[in-house]
MDAnalysis code that builds the backbone (N, CA, C; Angstrom):
import MDAnalysis as mda
import numpy as np

u = mda.Universe.empty(237, n_residues=79, atom_resindex=np.repeat(np.arange(79), 3), trajectory=True)
u.add_TopologyAttr("name", ["N", "CA", "C"] * 79)
u.add_TopologyAttr("resid", np.arange(1, 80))
u.add_TopologyAttr("resname", ["MET", "ILE", "ARG", "ARG", "THR", "LEU", "LEU", "ALA", "LEU", "LEU", "THR", "THR", "GLY", "ALA", "VAL", "LEU", "ALA", "GLY", "THR", "ALA", "ALA", "PRO", "ALA", "ALA", "ALA", "ILE", "PRO", "PRO", "PRO", "PRO", "PRO", "GLY", "GLY", "ASP", "LEU", "LEU", "ILE", "VAL", "VAL", "ALA", "TYR", "TYR", "ALA", "ASP", "THR", "ALA", "LYS", "THR", "GLN", "LEU", "ILE", "GLY", "GLN", "SER", "TRP", "THR", "GLY", "CYS", "GLY", "GLN", "PRO", "ALA", "GLY", "SER", "TRP", "GLY", "VAL", "THR", "SER", "GLY", "VAL", "ARG", "GLN", "VAL", "PHE", "PHE", "THR", "PRO", "CYS"])
u.atoms.positions = np.array([
    [47.874, 32.885, 46.104],
    [46.582, 33.157, 45.511],
    [46.407, 32.381, 44.207],
    [47.411, 32.450, 43.341],
    [47.330, 31.728, 42.068],
    [47.312, 30.228, 42.318],
    [48.098, 29.784, 43.292],
    [48.145, 28.362, 43.611],
    [46.776, 27.863, 44.092],
    [46.115, 28.627, 44.931],
    [44.791, 28.240, 45.432],
    [43.762, 28.187, 44.303],
    [43.808, 29.164, 43.425],
    [42.880, 29.193, 42.294],
    [43.100, 27.993, 41.387],
    [44.353, 27.699, 41.093],
    [44.681, 26.552, 40.245],
    [44.238, 25.252, 40.902],
    [44.488, 25.110, 42.198],
    [44.077, 23.913, 42.926],
    [42.551, 23.773, 42.920],
    [41.842, 24.875, 43.106],
    [40.377, 24.834, 43.088],
    [39.854, 24.422, 41.716],
    [40.445, 24.938, 40.653],
    [40.026, 24.568, 39.295],
    [40.294, 23.098, 39.010],
    [41.453, 22.606, 39.405],
    [41.787, 21.198, 39.178],
    [40.865, 20.278, 39.968],
    [40.573, 20.639, 41.208],
    [39.679, 19.825, 42.028],
    [38.270, 19.800, 41.435],
    [37.778, 20.940, 41.021],
    [36.452, 21.008, 40.400],
    [36.406, 20.175, 39.127],
    [37.428, 20.264, 38.300],
    [37.491, 19.473, 37.069],
    [37.513, 17.987, 37.348],
    [38.265, 17.570, 38.375],
    [38.335, 16.150, 38.721],
    [36.985, 15.639, 39.213],
    [36.293, 16.441, 40.011],
    [34.978, 16.035, 40.518],
    [33.980, 15.915, 39.374],
    [33.972, 16.881, 38.469],
    [33.043, 16.832, 37.336],
    [33.342, 15.664, 36.413],
    [34.603, 15.381, 36.168],
    [34.970, 14.265, 35.291],
    [34.611, 12.931, 35.931],
    [34.706, 12.839, 37.238],
    [34.405, 11.595, 37.942],
    [32.925, 11.302, 38.055],
    [32.063, 12.289, 37.854],
    [30.625, 12.077, 38.008],
    [29.882, 12.035, 36.678],
    [30.595, 11.972, 35.570],
    [29.942, 11.928, 34.261],
    [29.221, 10.595, 34.091],
    [28.087, 10.618, 33.433],
    [27.316, 9.399, 33.182],
    [28.045, 8.524, 32.169],
    [28.018, 7.206, 32.361],
    [28.686, 6.323, 31.411],
    [27.962, 6.309, 30.063],
    [28.715, 6.151, 29.017],
    [28.137, 6.082, 27.671],
    [27.634, 4.667, 27.410],
    [26.561, 4.549, 26.664],
    [26.012, 3.244, 26.303],
    [26.085, 3.089, 24.789],
    [26.677, 1.991, 24.346],
    [26.783, 1.747, 22.913],
    [25.404, 1.483, 22.316],
    [24.586, 0.750, 23.045],
    [23.222, 0.465, 22.605],
    [22.289, 1.082, 23.633],
    [21.365, 1.926, 23.211],
    [20.480, 2.553, 24.191],
    [19.675, 1.506, 24.954],
    [19.441, 1.731, 26.237],
    [18.652, 0.763, 26.992],
    [17.206, 0.757, 26.509],
    [16.528, -0.384, 26.641],
    [15.132, -0.431, 26.203],
    [14.259, 0.442, 27.089],
    [13.098, 0.852, 26.581],
    [12.183, 1.630, 27.403],
    [11.714, 0.791, 28.588],
    [11.256, 1.404, 29.662],
    [10.812, 0.642, 30.827],
    [9.768, -0.403, 30.451],
    [10.026, -1.639, 30.844],
    [9.089, -2.722, 30.587],
    [9.054, -3.194, 29.152],
    [10.016, -2.797, 28.334],
    [9.984, -3.177, 26.926],
    [11.308, -3.677, 26.409],
    [11.310, -4.008, 25.160],
    [12.477, -4.516, 24.472],
    [12.708, -3.615, 23.266],
    [13.798, -3.848, 22.575],
    [14.105, -3.068, 21.379],
    [14.180, -3.961, 20.154],
    [13.667, -3.474, 19.042],
    [13.893, -4.084, 17.743],
    [15.112, -3.382, 17.165],
    [16.156, -4.141, 16.893],
    [17.381, -3.578, 16.329],
    [17.377, -3.869, 14.834],
    [17.346, -2.814, 14.041],
    [17.310, -2.935, 12.583],
    [18.596, -2.352, 12.024],
    [19.274, -3.134, 11.184],
    [20.473, -2.655, 10.497],
    [20.110, -2.473, 9.030],
    [20.226, -1.249, 8.549],
    [19.948, -0.938, 7.145],
    [21.269, -0.895, 6.390],
    [21.292, -1.479, 5.200],
    [22.497, -1.527, 4.369],
    [22.269, -0.677, 3.124],
    [23.229, 0.190, 2.853],
    [23.137, 1.110, 1.720],
    [24.249, 0.833, 0.720],
    [24.010, 1.211, -0.538],
    [24.975, 0.982, -1.615],
    [26.192, 1.898, -1.500],
    [26.015, 3.098, -0.912],
    [27.138, 4.039, -0.821],
    [27.000, 4.894, 0.437],
    [28.011, 5.699, 0.698],
    [28.018, 6.510, 1.916],
    [26.981, 7.626, 1.911],
    [26.442, 7.970, 0.763],
    [25.384, 8.988, 0.704],
    [24.063, 8.444, 1.254],
    [23.963, 7.125, 1.381],
    [22.775, 6.441, 1.906],
    [21.518, 6.800, 1.125],
    [21.641, 6.808, -0.192],
    [20.492, 7.124, -1.039],
    [19.788, 5.882, -1.564],
    [20.493, 4.740, -1.591],
    [19.891, 3.516, -2.119],
    [19.975, 2.409, -1.074],
    [18.830, 2.058, -0.488],
    [18.739, 0.976, 0.479],
    [18.820, -0.345, -0.276],
    [19.773, -1.211, 0.108],
    [19.954, -2.476, -0.611],
    [19.610, -3.693, 0.233],
    [19.354, -3.502, 1.534],
    [18.989, -4.626, 2.383],
    [18.801, -4.200, 3.824],
    [18.247, -5.127, 4.624],
    [18.059, -4.896, 6.049],
    [18.186, -6.213, 6.790],
    [18.607, -6.124, 8.045],
    [18.544, -7.263, 8.952],
    [17.991, -6.757, 10.274],
    [17.356, -7.640, 11.050],
    [16.722, -7.220, 12.289],
    [16.721, -8.346, 13.295],
    [16.610, -7.960, 14.562],
    [16.519, -8.907, 15.667],
    [15.902, -8.196, 16.862],
    [15.282, -8.968, 17.746],
    [14.723, -8.400, 18.971],
    [13.231, -8.580, 19.076],
    [12.661, -8.047, 20.132],
    [11.220, -8.094, 20.402],
    [10.694, -9.521, 20.540],
    [11.565, -10.448, 20.912],
    [11.131, -11.828, 21.093],
    [10.761, -12.539, 19.805],
    [11.159, -12.011, 18.679],
    [10.836, -12.597, 17.374],
    [12.105, -13.167, 16.736],
    [11.956, -14.096, 15.792],
    [13.135, -14.612, 15.100],
    [13.836, -13.501, 14.309],
    [15.143, -13.585, 14.245],
    [15.910, -12.626, 13.444],
    [15.604, -12.856, 11.971],
    [15.748, -11.816, 11.171],
    [15.485, -11.942, 9.745],
    [16.292, -10.949, 8.946],
    [16.195, -11.085, 7.638],
    [16.898, -10.154, 6.751],
    [16.311, -10.250, 5.359],
    [16.634, -9.247, 4.546],
    [16.292, -9.267, 3.125],
    [17.367, -8.509, 2.379],
    [17.527, -8.819, 1.112],
    [18.472, -8.099, 0.260],
    [19.920, -8.391, 0.594],
    [20.772, -7.437, 0.274],
    [22.218, -7.551, 0.490],
    [22.525, -7.070, 1.903],
    [23.206, -7.919, 2.683],
    [23.519, -7.545, 4.067],
    [25.008, -7.252, 4.229],
    [25.520, -6.438, 3.335],
    [26.885, -5.916, 3.447],
    [26.884, -4.547, 2.790],
    [27.833, -3.748, 3.163],
    [27.904, -2.392, 2.632],
    [27.893, -1.377, 3.751],
    [27.475, -0.175, 3.452],
    [27.417, 0.903, 4.439],
    [26.226, 0.647, 5.357],
    [26.469, 0.632, 6.670],
    [25.428, 0.282, 7.635],
    [24.920, 1.496, 8.395],
    [23.638, 1.423, 8.770],
    [23.047, 2.374, 9.706],
    [22.150, 1.565, 10.630],
    [22.311, 1.763, 11.941],
    [21.575, 0.979, 12.931],
    [20.448, 1.824, 13.513],
    [19.279, 1.206, 13.641],
    [18.104, 1.849, 14.226],
    [17.645, 1.034, 15.428],
    [17.251, 1.703, 16.501],
    [16.723, 1.063, 17.700],
    [15.279, 1.518, 17.863],
    [14.341, 0.564, 17.738],
    [12.919, 0.889, 17.778],
    [12.267, 0.152, 18.941],
    [11.542, 0.837, 19.822],
    [10.844, 0.132, 20.903],
    [9.800, -0.826, 20.329],
    [9.628, -1.961, 20.988],
    [8.631, -2.946, 20.540],
    [7.227, -2.467, 20.831],
])
């Protein structure tokens, strides 16, 4: 009885683990669209002072302003 219960739990766990959706590092663009990827740079980890930004996407030339080093936060915006 215990063996059957344990086997059933292990089988269920294996099936659930095998059907999990894959993780995406960058979210896919909305249907029929592209994404503007904006990287914001902050002076410290509290993210209280924005010191620069860089961006790319939406079929436009990449650009930046300010200091492009430091603490980063990435934003994905539909075009």
